N, C-alpha and C positions, 0 to 999 in steps of 0.2 A: 580714340576715346571709347568707341563701341567695344573694342577688344578688351579694354580694362573693365567695363561694365559687365561684359559677358563672362570674363574670367572671375570677377568678384561674385557674380550670381552662382556660378558653378561651385566655387569654394564655399559659399554660404550654404548652398543646398547639401553639399557633401559633408559639411561639419554640423549640420542641424539635426543629426541623428539623435543627439542627446542621450545616448545609451539605450535607445529603443531596440537596436539590433541585439544587444546583450540581453535585454529583458525578454525579447522574443525567443532567443536561444534558451534561456533559463526556463521559460514557460513550456517550451517544446520538450526539454529534458524532464520536467516534472510530469508532463502528460505521458511520456514514455515510461517513466518510473511507475506511475499509477497503472499503466497497462501491464507491466511486469508483475506488480502486486496482485492485480485482478487474476492474471493467469495462475499465479501461485495459489491464491485462495480457491479458485475453481478446481484446481488439481487436488485439493484436500477434501473435496466433497463429492458425493455421488448425486447426480441430477441437480446441479446447482442452478438457481435462478438469480438473475441480476436485476436490481432496481436502483434507480437514481432519484433522489428527492429533489425538490425545487432548489435547494441550496447547493446541490452538486455532490452531496455525500452518497457514496456507493454502498449498497447492501448486496451481499452475495451470500446465499444460504439455501438450506433445504430444511426438512422438518426437524432435524437434530441439532443443527449448528448454523450460526450466522456470523459472517465477517463484515466488518465495517471499515471502509477506507475513506478518510477525509482528505481530499486533494489539497485543501488549504494547509494541511499539516505535513506536506512533503518538504523535506529540507535537502538542499543541494550544496555541494562544496567539495573540497579535496579531502578524501578519506584515506586512500591508500598512498603509496609512495610515488605515483606518477603525477603528471600534470593535467590529467583528464578529470573533468568534473563528475562527481558521483552523487548518489542520493541515498536518503534513508526515508522509508515509508513506514508509518505506524499502522499495524493491522490489529484490530481488536476483535476478538471472537467471543460470542455469547452462546451459552446453552440455556434454553428457556429465556428468562429475563435477567440472567446473571452473567457477569463477566467471567469467562472461562480462562482466557489468556490474552496477554498483550505482547505482541511480537514487534521487534524492530527489524525490518527487512533491510539488510545492507546490500545495496545495489551499486555495483562497480562498473565503470565504463572500460571495456576491453575491446580493442580494435574497432572503435567507433560504435559499439553496441553495448546496451545496458544489460548486465547479467546479475541476477540475484545470486549472491555467493554465500549468504549466511542469513539465518533467522536467529535473532537473539531474543529469548524470552525475558522481558524486563518491563516493569511498570514506569520506566522513565518517560518523561516528556521532553523530547528534543527541543532545544531553544535555538541553537545555531550550530553551524559547521563552518569553522574558519581555520585555514592553514593546518588541516589535519586534526584539529581538536574539535571534538563533539561535546558541546556544553548541553547539559540536561538537568532538569529538575527531577529529583528522586524522592519518593516518600520514605520517611524514616520508620513508618509502621507498616505492618503487613496488611494485605487487602481485607482480611477479616477483622481488623481492629476498627473501632469507631473513630479513631484518629487518622485513618488512612487518607482521607481527603482534606484534612486540616491544613490550611495554607501555611501556618506557622510550623507545621511538622514536615516540611519539605526542605531538602538541602540541594544546593547547586553543586554539581560535580562535573569534572572534565574527563573525557575519555579519549583514547587514541586507538585506532584499529591497528593491531599488531599481530602478525602471524595468525590471522583468522579469528582473533578474539578482540572484544572491546575491553581494554585495560584502563583502569582508572589512572589518571595523571595526578600526581600529588604536587 
């Protein structure tokens, strides 16, 4: 009888993970993707300084330019043709108080390491990555239009990473 209770307890503990292991792995991947994005941003500047605010948003900049990385906006999923989880990090750059450029950093897992393989200049806001499809909200007006941030003036588009490019899926 003790054997049955012991075995039941072991099985209960083994099965009580409830996905926490997968969540830890995803959080670790996101942290690594943010580190790759930080390294990229610092390489674009001379004498960069890094600050992190209370909400975790990372500011990297110098007197001419500033990059912002929001770790809560890092998305993970399958991007390329392998079975390794990849990431997209949005990197926003400012000159003075104006948005200079928004880049989507495509970070692919190769041989167990995350590598930034492409920066795509785009005002898209990534929503999800599922089964190789990147779903994003894209403004229909240019950044200098008064309707740029209009919520009704956004459209949802699907993209796939093919041959080094983000191509819209119709």
